[in-house]
Chimera marker file (.cmm) of the C-alpha trace (Angstrom):
<marker_set name="trace">
<marker id="1" x="0.335" y="1.951" z="-8.546" r="1" g="1" b="0" radius="0.5"/>
<marker id="2" x="-3.321" y="2.571" z="-7.687" r="1" g="1" b="0" radius="0.5"/>
<marker id="3" x="-4.413" y="0.326" z="-10.544" r="1" g="1" b="0" radius="0.5"/>
<marker id="4" x="-2.331" y="-2.509" z="-9.085" r="1" g="1" b="0" radius="0.5"/>
<marker id="5" x="-3.673" y="-1.878" z="-5.573" r="1" g="1" b="0" radius="0.5"/>
<marker id="6" x="-7.348" y="-1.790" z="-6.475" r="1" g="1" b="0" radius="0.5"/>
<marker id="7" x="-7.188" y="-4.682" z="-8.942" r="1" g="1" b="0" radius="0.5"/>
<marker id="8" x="-5.511" y="-6.902" z="-6.304" r="1" g="1" b="0" radius="0.5"/>
<marker id="9" x="-7.208" y="-5.644" z="-3.127" r="1" g="1" b="0" radius="0.5"/>
<marker id="10" x="-9.432" y="-8.168" z="-1.365" r="1" g="1" b="0" radius="0.5"/>
<marker id="11" x="-12.133" y="-6.619" z="0.800" r="1" g="1" b="0" radius="0.5"/>
<marker id="12" x="-12.454" y="-8.972" z="3.798" r="1" g="1" b="0" radius="0.5"/>
<marker id="13" x="-15.805" y="-10.767" z="3.611" r="1" g="1" b="0" radius="0.5"/>
<marker id="14" x="-16.406" y="-10.425" z="7.367" r="1" g="1" b="0" radius="0.5"/>
<marker id="15" x="-15.714" y="-6.676" z="7.250" r="1" g="1" b="0" radius="0.5"/>
<marker id="16" x="-18.108" y="-6.315" z="4.316" r="1" g="1" b="0" radius="0.5"/>
<marker id="17" x="-20.741" y="-8.371" z="6.129" r="1" g="1" b="0" radius="0.5"/>
<marker id="18" x="-20.403" y="-6.133" z="9.214" r="1" g="1" b="0" radius="0.5"/>
<marker id="19" x="-20.576" y="-2.965" z="7.098" r="1" g="1" b="0" radius="0.5"/>
<marker id="20" x="-17.046" y="-1.914" z="8.059" r="1" g="1" b="0" radius="0.5"/>
<marker id="21" x="-15.490" y="0.650" z="5.730" r="1" g="1" b="0" radius="0.5"/>
<marker id="22" x="-12.860" y="3.357" z="5.875" r="1" g="1" b="0" radius="0.5"/>
<marker id="23" x="-9.435" y="4.454" z="4.742" r="1" g="1" b="0" radius="0.5"/>
<marker id="24" x="-6.217" y="2.716" z="5.738" r="1" g="1" b="0" radius="0.5"/>
<marker id="25" x="-2.982" y="4.647" z="5.182" r="1" g="1" b="0" radius="0.5"/>
<marker id="26" x="0.074" y="2.512" z="4.456" r="1" g="1" b="0" radius="0.5"/>
<marker id="27" x="3.522" y="4.112" z="4.677" r="1" g="1" b="0" radius="0.5"/>
<marker id="28" x="6.538" y="2.694" z="2.872" r="1" g="1" b="0" radius="0.5"/>
<marker id="29" x="9.790" y="3.703" z="1.246" r="1" g="1" b="0" radius="0.5"/>
<marker id="30" x="10.463" y="3.250" z="-2.451" r="1" g="1" b="0" radius="0.5"/>
<marker id="31" x="14.218" y="2.705" z="-2.543" r="1" g="1" b="0" radius="0.5"/>
<marker id="32" x="16.548" y="4.045" z="-5.218" r="1" g="1" b="0" radius="0.5"/>
<marker id="33" x="16.293" y="0.748" z="-7.134" r="1" g="1" b="0" radius="0.5"/>
<marker id="34" x="12.480" y="0.979" z="-7.253" r="1" g="1" b="0" radius="0.5"/>
<marker id="35" x="11.616" y="-1.607" z="-4.604" r="1" g="1" b="0" radius="0.5"/>
<marker id="36" x="9.141" y="-1.148" z="-1.734" r="1" g="1" b="0" radius="0.5"/>
<marker id="37" x="10.642" y="-1.341" z="1.759" r="1" g="1" b="0" radius="0.5"/>
<marker id="38" x="9.131" y="-1.467" z="5.256" r="1" g="1" b="0" radius="0.5"/>
<marker id="39" x="5.369" y="-1.154" z="4.618" r="1" g="1" b="0" radius="0.5"/>
<marker id="40" x="3.415" y="-0.333" z="7.781" r="1" g="1" b="0" radius="0.5"/>
<marker id="41" x="-0.036" y="0.899" z="8.766" r="1" g="1" b="0" radius="0.5"/>
<marker id="42" x="0.136" y="4.615" z="9.576" r="1" g="1" b="0" radius="0.5"/>
<marker id="43" x="-3.607" y="5.143" z="9.975" r="1" g="1" b="0" radius="0.5"/>
<marker id="44" x="-5.901" y="2.308" z="10.878" r="1" g="1" b="0" radius="0.5"/>
<marker id="45" x="-9.563" y="1.905" z="9.946" r="1" g="1" b="0" radius="0.5"/>
<marker id="46" x="-10.132" y="-1.575" z="11.393" r="1" g="1" b="0" radius="0.5"/>
<marker id="47" x="-7.749" y="-4.520" z="11.986" r="1" g="1" b="0" radius="0.5"/>
<marker id="48" x="-9.377" y="-6.560" z="9.198" r="1" g="1" b="0" radius="0.5"/>
<marker id="49" x="-9.000" y="-3.712" z="6.708" r="1" g="1" b="0" radius="0.5"/>
<marker id="50" x="-5.464" y="-2.966" z="7.894" r="1" g="1" b="0" radius="0.5"/>
<marker id="51" x="-4.453" y="-6.569" z="7.228" r="1" g="1" b="0" radius="0.5"/>
<marker id="52" x="-5.994" y="-6.550" z="3.741" r="1" g="1" b="0" radius="0.5"/>
<marker id="53" x="-4.237" y="-3.276" z="2.872" r="1" g="1" b="0" radius="0.5"/>
<marker id="54" x="-0.871" y="-4.588" z="4.059" r="1" g="1" b="0" radius="0.5"/>
<marker id="55" x="-1.378" y="-7.813" z="2.102" r="1" g="1" b="0" radius="0.5"/>
<marker id="56" x="-1.853" y="-5.968" z="-1.190" r="1" g="1" b="0" radius="0.5"/>
<marker id="57" x="1.226" y="-3.794" z="-0.571" r="1" g="1" b="0" radius="0.5"/>
<marker id="58" x="3.266" y="-6.893" z="0.316" r="1" g="1" b="0" radius="0.5"/>
<marker id="59" x="2.080" y="-8.522" z="-2.927" r="1" g="1" b="0" radius="0.5"/>
<marker id="60" x="3.162" y="-5.407" z="-4.805" r="1" g="1" b="0" radius="0.5"/>
<marker id="61" x="6.469" y="-5.537" z="-2.915" r="1" g="1" b="0" radius="0.5"/>
<marker id="62" x="7.058" y="-9.103" z="-4.130" r="1" g="1" b="0" radius="0.5"/>
<marker id="63" x="5.883" y="-8.676" z="-7.730" r="1" g="1" b="0" radius="0.5"/>
<marker id="64" x="6.706" y="-5.146" z="-8.866" r="1" g="1" b="0" radius="0.5"/>
<marker id="65" x="9.650" y="-2.861" z="-9.368" r="1" g="1" b="0" radius="0.5"/>
<marker id="66" x="8.878" y="0.830" z="-9.832" r="1" g="1" b="0" radius="0.5"/>
<marker id="67" x="10.752" y="3.763" z="-11.328" r="1" g="1" b="0" radius="0.5"/>
<marker id="68" x="12.517" y="5.397" z="-8.381" r="1" g="1" b="0" radius="0.5"/>
<marker id="69" x="12.391" y="9.074" z="-7.581" r="1" g="1" b="0" radius="0.5"/>
<marker id="70" x="15.209" y="11.234" z="-8.846" r="1" g="1" b="0" radius="0.5"/>
<marker id="71" x="16.977" y="14.320" z="-7.678" r="1" g="1" b="0" radius="0.5"/>
<marker id="72" x="19.426" y="16.151" z="-9.922" r="1" g="1" b="0" radius="0.5"/>
<marker id="73" x="19.260" y="13.209" z="-12.313" r="1" g="1" b="0" radius="0.5"/>
<marker id="74" x="20.225" y="10.596" z="-9.723" r="1" g="1" b="0" radius="0.5"/>
<marker id="75" x="17.872" y="7.950" z="-8.263" r="1" g="1" b="0" radius="0.5"/>
<marker id="76" x="16.824" y="8.558" z="-4.651" r="1" g="1" b="0" radius="0.5"/>
<marker id="77" x="14.624" y="6.816" z="-2.094" r="1" g="1" b="0" radius="0.5"/>
<marker id="78" x="11.152" y="8.322" z="-1.628" r="1" g="1" b="0" radius="0.5"/>
<marker id="79" x="8.724" y="7.928" z="1.275" r="1" g="1" b="0" radius="0.5"/>
<marker id="80" x="5.061" y="7.289" z="0.434" r="1" g="1" b="0" radius="0.5"/>
<marker id="81" x="1.845" y="7.471" z="2.416" r="1" g="1" b="0" radius="0.5"/>
<marker id="82" x="-0.710" y="5.569" z="0.362" r="1" g="1" b="0" radius="0.5"/>
<marker id="83" x="-4.390" y="5.801" z="1.343" r="1" g="1" b="0" radius="0.5"/>
<marker id="84" x="-6.415" y="2.686" z="0.507" r="1" g="1" b="0" radius="0.5"/>
<marker id="85" x="-10.188" y="3.075" z="0.556" r="1" g="1" b="0" radius="0.5"/>
<marker id="86" x="-12.590" y="0.329" z="1.545" r="1" g="1" b="0" radius="0.5"/>
<marker id="87" x="-16.246" y="1.160" z="0.678" r="1" g="1" b="0" radius="0.5"/>
<link id1="1" id2="2" r="1" g="1" b="0" radius="0.2"/>
<link id1="2" id2="3" r="1" g="1" b="0" radius="0.2"/>
<link id1="3" id2="4" r="1" g="1" b="0" radius="0.2"/>
<link id1="4" id2="5" r="1" g="1" b="0" radius="0.2"/>
<link id1="5" id2="6" r="1" g="1" b="0" radius="0.2"/>
<link id1="6" id2="7" r="1" g="1" b="0" radius="0.2"/>
<link id1="7" id2="8" r="1" g="1" b="0" radius="0.2"/>
<link id1="8" id2="9" r="1" g="1" b="0" radius="0.2"/>
<link id1="9" id2="10" r="1" g="1" b="0" radius="0.2"/>
<link id1="10" id2="11" r="1" g="1" b="0" radius="0.2"/>
<link id1="11" id2="12" r="1" g="1" b="0" radius="0.2"/>
<link id1="12" id2="13" r="1" g="1" b="0" radius="0.2"/>
<link id1="13" id2="14" r="1" g="1" b="0" radius="0.2"/>
<link id1="14" id2="15" r="1" g="1" b="0" radius="0.2"/>
<link id1="15" id2="16" r="1" g="1" b="0" radius="0.2"/>
<link id1="16" id2="17" r="1" g="1" b="0" radius="0.2"/>
<link id1="17" id2="18" r="1" g="1" b="0" radius="0.2"/>
<link id1="18" id2="19" r="1" g="1" b="0" radius="0.2"/>
<link id1="19" id2="20" r="1" g="1" b="0" radius="0.2"/>
<link id1="20" id2="21" r="1" g="1" b="0" radius="0.2"/>
<link id1="21" id2="22" r="1" g="1" b="0" radius="0.2"/>
<link id1="22" id2="23" r="1" g="1" b="0" radius="0.2"/>
<link id1="23" id2="24" r="1" g="1" b="0" radius="0.2"/>
<link id1="24" id2="25" r="1" g="1" b="0" radius="0.2"/>
<link id1="25" id2="26" r="1" g="1" b="0" radius="0.2"/>
<link id1="26" id2="27" r="1" g="1" b="0" radius="0.2"/>
<link id1="27" id2="28" r="1" g="1" b="0" radius="0.2"/>
<link id1="28" id2="29" r="1" g="1" b="0" radius="0.2"/>
<link id1="29" id2="30" r="1" g="1" b="0" radius="0.2"/>
<link id1="30" id2="31" r="1" g="1" b="0" radius="0.2"/>
<link id1="31" id2="32" r="1" g="1" b="0" radius="0.2"/>
<link id1="32" id2="33" r="1" g="1" b="0" radius="0.2"/>
<link id1="33" id2="34" r="1" g="1" b="0" radius="0.2"/>
<link id1="34" id2="35" r="1" g="1" b="0" radius="0.2"/>
<link id1="35" id2="36" r="1" g="1" b="0" radius="0.2"/>
<link id1="36" id2="37" r="1" g="1" b="0" radius="0.2"/>
<link id1="37" id2="38" r="1" g="1" b="0" radius="0.2"/>
<link id1="38" id2="39" r="1" g="1" b="0" radius="0.2"/>
<link id1="39" id2="40" r="1" g="1" b="0" radius="0.2"/>
<link id1="40" id2="41" r="1" g="1" b="0" radius="0.2"/>
<link id1="41" id2="42" r="1" g="1" b="0" radius="0.2"/>
<link id1="42" id2="43" r="1" g="1" b="0" radius="0.2"/>
<link id1="43" id2="44" r="1" g="1" b="0" radius="0.2"/>
<link id1="44" id2="45" r="1" g="1" b="0" radius="0.2"/>
<link id1="45" id2="46" r="1" g="1" b="0" radius="0.2"/>
<link id1="46" id2="47" r="1" g="1" b="0" radius="0.2"/>
<link id1="47" id2="48" r="1" g="1" b="0" radius="0.2"/>
<link id1="48" id2="49" r="1" g="1" b="0" radius="0.2"/>
<link id1="49" id2="50" r="1" g="1" b="0" radius="0.2"/>
<link id1="50" id2="51" r="1" g="1" b="0" radius="0.2"/>
<link id1="51" id2="52" r="1" g="1" b="0" radius="0.2"/>
<link id1="52" id2="53" r="1" g="1" b="0" radius="0.2"/>
<link id1="53" id2="54" r="1" g="1" b="0" radius="0.2"/>
<link id1="54" id2="55" r="1" g="1" b="0" radius="0.2"/>
<link id1="55" id2="56" r="1" g="1" b="0" radius="0.2"/>
<link id1="56" id2="57" r="1" g="1" b="0" radius="0.2"/>
<link id1="57" id2="58" r="1" g="1" b="0" radius="0.2"/>
<link id1="58" id2="59" r="1" g="1" b="0" radius="0.2"/>
<link id1="59" id2="60" r="1" g="1" b="0" radius="0.2"/>
<link id1="60" id2="61" r="1" g="1" b="0" radius="0.2"/>
<link id1="61" id2="62" r="1" g="1" b="0" radius="0.2"/>
<link id1="62" id2="63" r="1" g="1" b="0" radius="0.2"/>
<link id1="63" id2="64" r="1" g="1" b="0" radius="0.2"/>
<link id1="64" id2="65" r="1" g="1" b="0" radius="0.2"/>
<link id1="65" id2="66" r="1" g="1" b="0" radius="0.2"/>
<link id1="66" id2="67" r="1" g="1" b="0" radius="0.2"/>
<link id1="67" id2="68" r="1" g="1" b="0" radius="0.2"/>
<link id1="68" id2="69" r="1" g="1" b="0" radius="0.2"/>
<link id1="69" id2="70" r="1" g="1" b="0" radius="0.2"/>
<link id1="70" id2="71" r="1" g="1" b="0" radius="0.2"/>
<link id1="71" id2="72" r="1" g="1" b="0" radius="0.2"/>
<link id1="72" id2="73" r="1" g="1" b="0" radius="0.2"/>
<link id1="73" id2="74" r="1" g="1" b="0" radius="0.2"/>
<link id1="74" id2="75" r="1" g="1" b="0" radius="0.2"/>
<link id1="75" id2="76" r="1" g="1" b="0" radius="0.2"/>
<link id1="76" id2="77" r="1" g="1" b="0" radius="0.2"/>
<link id1="77" id2="78" r="1" g="1" b="0" radius="0.2"/>
<link id1="78" id2="79" r="1" g="1" b="0" radius="0.2"/>
<link id1="79" id2="80" r="1" g="1" b="0" radius="0.2"/>
<link id1="80" id2="81" r="1" g="1" b="0" radius="0.2"/>
<link id1="81" id2="82" r="1" g="1" b="0" radius="0.2"/>
<link id1="82" id2="83" r="1" g="1" b="0" radius="0.2"/>
<link id1="83" id2="84" r="1" g="1" b="0" radius="0.2"/>
<link id1="84" id2="85" r="1" g="1" b="0" radius="0.2"/>
<link id1="85" id2="86" r="1" g="1" b="0" radius="0.2"/>
<link id1="86" id2="87" r="1" g="1" b="0" radius="0.2"/>
</marker_set>
């Protein structure tokens, strides 16, 4: 998951130019079929960085299906808080 995020993440040029960095935390649910649902910013670093972080998660949402969590051998939905670093 992190490999996908960091290989597709686009650091906003204006944020880079202004020296803006930080960590954006994106929360989402991985449903029992392995799809990402309801991504949202849980911890903001800067609106430009927040937007870039959401864009990469939305791209992942559209392009990827993951192995869902399991409990007692059955697939279950799992909540994630994913920190994305901009430095």
